[in-house]
Structure formats: C-alpha cells, structure tokens
C-alpha positions, 0 to 999 in steps of 0.5 A, a space after each residue: 788472947 789469940 794471935 790470928 794471921 790469915 795471910 796467903 804468904 809469909 816469910 818470917 812473921 814478926 807479929 807471930 814472934 812478938 805474940 809468942 814473946 808475951 805468951 800469946 798462942 797463934 792461929 795461922 794460915 798454913 803458908 810456909 813462913 807461918 808453918 816454919 815458926 809454929 808447932 801446930 797443936 803445941 804453940 798454936 794451930 794452923 788452918 788451910 789458907 783461904 778456908 774460912 771454915 778451917 779458921 773458924 774450927 781452929 778458933 772454936 777449938 781454942 775458945 772451947 778448950 781453955 786448958 789447950 789455950 793455957 798450955 799453948 800460951 806457955 809453949 808459945 813463950 818457950 818457943 820464942 825464948 828458944 828460937 826467936 829471942 834477940 839473944 838467940 837470933 843474934 847468936 845465930 846471925 853471928 855464927 852465920 857471919 863467922 861461917 861465911 868469914 871462914 869460907 872467905 879465908 878470914 877464919 878467926 874472930 877479930 877482937 878489935 872489931 867483934 861481931 
C-alpha cells in the first residue's frame, strides 16, 4: 500500500500521519506541509506538484522496488512514533504551553490543574 497526496497546498497532513501510524509510506506533492512531514527517499517520495509525470515516476519506483517499499514502510512507522504519535504531540504541546506560561509570568506547573 502507498498513501498518495497530490495537493497543491498542505499545512499539516493528517492523512499522511495516519498512514505513517500503520506503516504506509507516502508519495506526496512537494508542497510545504507534506515536505515538513516526510523524509524524501526514507519514509516516502515527493514529486513536483502539478507534474503528473513526476508522480508516475515516483509510483513506478515503489511498485518496481519492493525492497524500497518495505524499508519505507518501516521508516514511516518509526517517523510517526518519533514525531507524530499522540504521546509525542501531547508532550510538545505541553512544553509550548509551559513556555508561554513562563513568558506570561506564570512559571511553575500547577499540580491542581496539570496540563
């Protein structure tokens, strides 16, 4: 299986993250949001947005190279676990809130109302 996204614009691609969570590598357009999530050549492949030949080449590469598809599948799952899992995202959000609280003079974590 391959997750394909041909968007011209993405911010944070939830479908890409969900695919990674079950080890599905991606072939995505080279717009900013997609490129921020994927490691081109590791957890999937990017293609030039709007270029159907570039998309076809990326898909052919994965269909012809089963070994690459298998390694990208493992890398996609690993990338999800390290960057996009609920636990990781919760920790990153908590750290952001704590940083902002300190900037506003709050400082310490409130144990009565923990984040």
